[in-house]
N, C-alpha and C positions, 0 to 999 in steps of 0.2 A: 484730528478731533479728540481721539482717545488720549493722546499725549497732553493736550490742553486740559482735559478733564482731570488727568492724573496730577498735573502741576497745581491746578486749582485746589484739588483735594488735599495735597501735601501742604499747600499754603495755609488752608483752613486748620489742618491738624497742628501746624506750627504755631498759629495764633492761639489755638486752644491750650496748647502746652504752655505757652508763654503766660497766658491768662491764669492758668492753674498755678503756675510757679509764683506769680505775683500775689494771688490770693493765699497761697500756702506758705508764705514766708515764715521763717522760724520766729518763735517768741523771743523776748528780750532775755539775754543771759542773766541769771541771778534772780529772775522774777518768779515767785510762786504765789499760791493762794492758801488761805485757811478754809477748811471745810468743816463747819460746825453742823450739828445735827439735832439741835434742841427744837424739834418741829413736831407738830401733831401728825403730819403726813409726809414723812421723809421720802425723797425720791429713791428709786432703785439705784443701788451703788453702781451697777453696770451702765445705767443711763448717764450718771454723773461722770464716770470715768471716760466715757465716749465724748462727753462735752468738753472735758479737760483736754483730750487729745485733739478734738476739732479746733480748739483755741490755742493749740501749741503751748500749753502750760506744762512745764517740765518739773515743777517742784510743788510739793503739797505738804501742808501741816495739818495734822489731825489732833483732836483733843482727847482721844482714847485709842484703843487698839482693837476695836470691834472686828471680829474675824471675817464677817461677810464683806465689810467695807474694804479691809486690807487685802483680802483674797482677790477682789475685783481689780486690784492694781497689778496683779501678776502679769509679767510679760510686756508691760507698757514702757518700762525704763524710767517712769516718773520717780524722781527722788522723793522719798517719804520721811517725814518726821512723825513718829508715833507719839501719843500723849498718855500720860498717867495722871488721872484726876487728883485733885487735892485731898479728897477723902481717903485716898490710898497711901498717903505719905507716912502716916504713923505706922501702918502695917509694914511697909517696906523699910522704915527706919529701924524697926525692932526685930525683924525676922528675915535673916539672909536667905533662909530656905525658901520663903515665899518669893524673894527676888529671883532666885534660880528658876523656880517654877514659872514665874511670869515670863522670863526671857525664853524659856523653852517653848511655852505655849503661844507667845505673841511675836517672837522674833525668829528663833531657829526654825519654827514650823514653816515660815514663809521664805527662808533662805535656801534656794536650790537653783539649778540651772533653768533660767526662764522664770524665776520667781519674782519677789517684790524687792525693789531697790531701796531698802531701809538704810538711812544714813544717820539718823539722830533719834534719840529718845528724850522727849521733853518730860522731865519729872516735875509734876505740878504745873499749875497755870497761874501766874501772878500771885504766888503764895505769900509774898511779903506786902501785899496791898495794905495800905493804911486801914482800910475798912475792916480787915480781919483781926486787928488789934493784937498782932503778934502771935496768933494761935498756931502758926506754922514755923515759927522761928527755930524751934528745937528739933523738928523732924525732917525738914527739907534737905539739909546738907547730908545727914546720915543716910537718907534714902538715895540721894545722888551717888554717894560713894558705894553703896551696896549694889545698886543697879549697874554701875560701871564695872564693878568687880565681877558681877555675874556675867556681863557681856564679855569681859576679858576671859573668864574661865570657860565660857562656851566657844571661844575662838573667834568672836566677832569684834573684839575691842579695837583692832587696828582700823576697821572700816566704820564701825558704828559708835558714835560718841554721845555721851549724856550731857544735857544742858538743862537750864531752867528758864522758861520765858518769864520775864519780869516786867512789871509795869514801870513806866518812867518815874513814878513817884518814889522809887527806891533810892533815887539820888536827888539832890537839890542844890540850889545856888543861893547864896546870901544876897545876891543882887540879880539884875537882869543879864549879867555877863556869864557866859559859859565858863570862863577861866576861874570862877569861884566855885565850880562844881565839886561836890564830894558826896559820898554815900550818906544817906539819912542816918542820923545819930543812933537811933534804936536798932538799926540793921548793920551798922558799920563793921563791927567785929566779925560777924558771920559772913558778911559780903566779902571782906578782905580774904578770909580763909577760902571762900568758895571760888572767887575769881583766880586765886593762885592755883587752885585745883584744876580749874578749866584750862589755865595756861599750861600747866604741866602735862595735861592729857590732850592738848590740842583740840579742845572743845570751844565753840564760840560762845560769846555772851549774847543772849537773845533778849532784845528789848522791844516793848510795845510802845509806839509813839503815836499820839492822836492829836493833830492840830485842831480837829473839830472840837475836842473836849476843852481845849484852851478857850475857844470861843464860847462854848456852852456854859462853862463854869464861871466865866468872868464877863459880865455885860460891858465892861470897859475895854475888853481886849480889842486891839485894832484888827478889824476883819481882814484887811489886805495882807496882814502878816501871816495868815493861815495858808496862803496860796504861794505859787511859785513864779508869778509874773513880775516880781520886783517892784510892785506898787507900794509895798509897805515901807514905813519909815525904818531905815536900817539901824542896827545896833552896832556900835563900834566897840570892839574888845581887843585891846592891845593893837596889833597891826592887822587885825582881821575885821571884816565887815559881814554882818548877818542880815539878810533881807527876808527871812522867813523863819517861823518858829520851829519847823522840823530840823533845820540845820543847827539852830541854837540849842535845841533840846538834845540832839545827838551829840554835839560837841561838849555839852555839859557832862555827859557820860564819859567822853574821852578824857576829860580832866579828872573825873572821879577815878577812872582806872589808873591814870598816871599817879595820883596820890596813893592808890592802893598798891603800887609797885609793879603793875603789869601794863605798861604804856602801849604795848603792841598787841594786846589781846584782840582777836578778831571779833568784830561786832556784826551780828545779824539782826535785822529788823523783823521781829516776829509778827507784828501786826501794824498795819497802817492803812487807813482808808477814810471813807466819808459816807455817812448814812443818807438815805433818800426820803425819809419820812419820820414823823413823830416829834418834830421840832421846827421852829421857824427857819432855822438855818440848815435843815436837813431836807434836801430835795434833789431830784435828778440833775438839775442844771448846775448846782454847786458841786455835786459829786463829779460830774463830767469835767468841770473846770479843774478840780483838785487832781483827778487822775491824769488828765491830759498834761498838766504841768509836771506832775511827778514822773510820768513815764518818759517824757522828753528828756528829763534829767538822767533817768536811768539808762536810756539808750545812748546818751552822750557820755556816760560813765563819768559824770562830773563829781559825784561824791559830795562831801561837805568841806568847809574850809580847813579843818584839821585832819580829815581823812579823805583827800581827793582820790578819785578812781572808782572802779566798779564796786557795787554793793550787792549783798544778798538780802532780799526783801520778800516778805510774804504779805500780799494784799489781804485786807480784811473787809468783807469776806466774800465767799463764793455765793451763798444762798441766804435769803431771808429765813429767820427762825422764829416762828410764831409763838413759841413757848419759853423763850428766854426771859429771865428776870428783868423787870422794868424798873428795878430799884434805882439804877443810875439815871434813867430817863426813858421815855417812850420810844426813842430812836433805837434802843437796843435791838429791837426786832426787825430793823430795816437796814442792816449793814450790807446786805447782799448786793453784789454787782448784778446778780440775777434774782428774779422773784422766787417765791416759794416753789413755782413749777418749772424753774430752770429757764425762763424766758428773760432776755436782757432788758434793762431799764433805760439805758442811755448809750450814746456812742462811746466806744472804747476800743482802741486799736492795740491789741496785745502784742503786736509786732513792734510797736514803738515808731511806726512810720508816720503817725499823726493823721491817718486817714479818717474821714468821717464815716466810719463803718460801725455797725452793731456787732457785738460779739455773737458767736454762733450759739444759738439756744439749744436746750435739751431736745433730743429727738425720741419719739416713741413714748411720750408721756400719755398716760391714760387719765381722763377726767371723769368725774362723776356726772350724773345726768344734768342737763341744762335746766336746773330748777333753782329758784331763789325763795327765801323766806322773808316776807316783808310785813309791815304793819297793815292790819286790816282797817281800811279807812271807813268802813261801815260802822265801826265801833265809835260810839259817842262819849262813853264814860272813860275818861283818861286817868282816873285816879290810881289805877294799878300800874301805869306806865313807869314811873320812877323806880319802883321795886323790881319790875321785870327787866328793865334795861340795865339796872345795876347788876342783876344776876347774870344776864347774858354777857356783859363785859367782863365780869369777874371770872367767868368760865371760858372765855374765848380771847379774842384779840381786838380791842377797839382803839389801838394806838394810832390809827390814821384819823381819828376824830380830834377836834380841838384846834386851837389857834395855831396858824402857820402850817397845818398839816394838809394832806392831799384831799381830805373830805371836810375841810373847814366851812365850805359854803353850803352844806346841807342845812335844810330847815330842821325844826325839832322832830317832825315825823320822819324825815330822812335819816336823822341820827338813830331813831328807834329802829327803823328798817335795817340800817347797817349793822347794828348790834345783834338784832335777831338773826340776820343772815350769817354773820360770822359764827355764831353759836351753832346754827343749823349745819353749816358746811363742815365745821370742825368735829361735828358729831355724825358725819357720814350721811347727811341729808335724811336722817331718821324722821319719820312723821311726828314722833313724840317730841322731837327737838324743835318743832315749829308750832307750839301751842301757846305758851306764855299766857295762860289763863284766858284763852280765847282771843287774845289781841292780835294774833298773827295768822297769816295764810301763805300757802305755797303757790307760787306763780311760775309760769314758763316764759314770760317776757323778761328780757335782760334788765335787771334793776340798776345797772351801772348808771351813774349820773355824772356827765362831764369827765373831769379828771379823777373822780372818786370811783375806783374800781370796786364793784361788788363781786368778789371772786367766786368761782366755782372751784371747790377743792379737788385735788387729784386723788386718784386711787393710790394709796400709799404702798410702799414696797412690802410692808407687813401684810396688808390686805391682799395684795397680789399673790403673795406666798401662800396665804390661806386658800385662795381660790385655786391655785395650782395643785395644792395638796388635795383639796376637795375634789377637783376634777380628776386627778390621778386615781383617787379611791373609787370614783364613779366608774371610770374606764376599767379598772381591775374587776369591780363587781360585775360590770356588763360582760367582760370577757369570761369570767367564771360561770355566769349564767348561760352563756353561749355554749361553753364546754359541757355543762350539765345537760342541756337540751340535746346536744349531739350524742 
């Protein structure tokens, strides 16, 4: 009997180990994520890092070099690309001493046994974007050279390389064929110099490609061509066929690099993804379709017609950011695979096995109280509503309202309640943030309506830090009082 129980126990353990192994399969080689932090209530970096580890994500691209964020990555082995914002380009182009200081404070500080696995420094973010009207053309490349020189001088140059994430609008084609690709005329001279520098220094060309934007910017764009199921009408280019816009866009860059004299320069896709709200084509269903097709190609190491084989790619993005500029469109605040609180929005198998599984959400997130701010239906005079809703939306995030968005089915008073609640939540549920000239009231019944989420905001990492400091000061005071009494 004892032997039978032992064998049964061993069998159960074997099943559990096998199950854990299946669930814990490694992520896809070459896949990383972008972690942006333009949010009113950012998650604690340690919570986010644990979420990355739970989802087997091994590569991370940041938009700055915030010390708290970078320090949280120590010992994880996650490969990191640090960022330098565009507003720093002029300083680093003109002052090499500042470049040396930056490298010391943001790179060398984190390089030690068991430290942070920094592999790249991204100088600027899409600095040659057409919308910037050439404002960064004279400073980007000098800043690139100075930062790489500072890395070399500090002894990091062999491992850590400098690059520049560039929007796909830096190159163009005179037709719909990739083989006509070349760098945009106003950037051509500086781009040729820069890509040759990258080639000499073994740095990758980092490009951001967005099939969603092709669809958003052109109402006549064939929708099927944005995805990877082969349903789009193919483009024939010489002896190659293109069935989706990602491949065509990528290979337009390949031709531009050939014309610039660096045909074999490594290409890394710095951003690619699909938003889930803020536009009629931005929703979880289409995001899931896009990522499912894309990750299948990644795990198959299919590459593109001109560059077959494995690719390095950073998905965009990790989390929603409720304070991003909406100048390009309301969808800008909804690129996250995860919501603002680190909870997943749709099925996505980071291992590339194609399973219908949800990503692992953030653990240990602290939420504010279960309270919502809504329109007070006892109010009969609605004359003040337009002014108050305009104020609430200008100071918070109403990008889920509108045609094709997740809250499009709300009635007028529902729209008002949504706007009031977003302002209330983003202002830490302050009583003063739910007044609106007497039009609003605080309730404890969940105000969510169908697919329209009325969120409860999280306790942000900054607020948690304040609480910890305040709590520590209280304990110290209590201890000193105890000593005095003794």
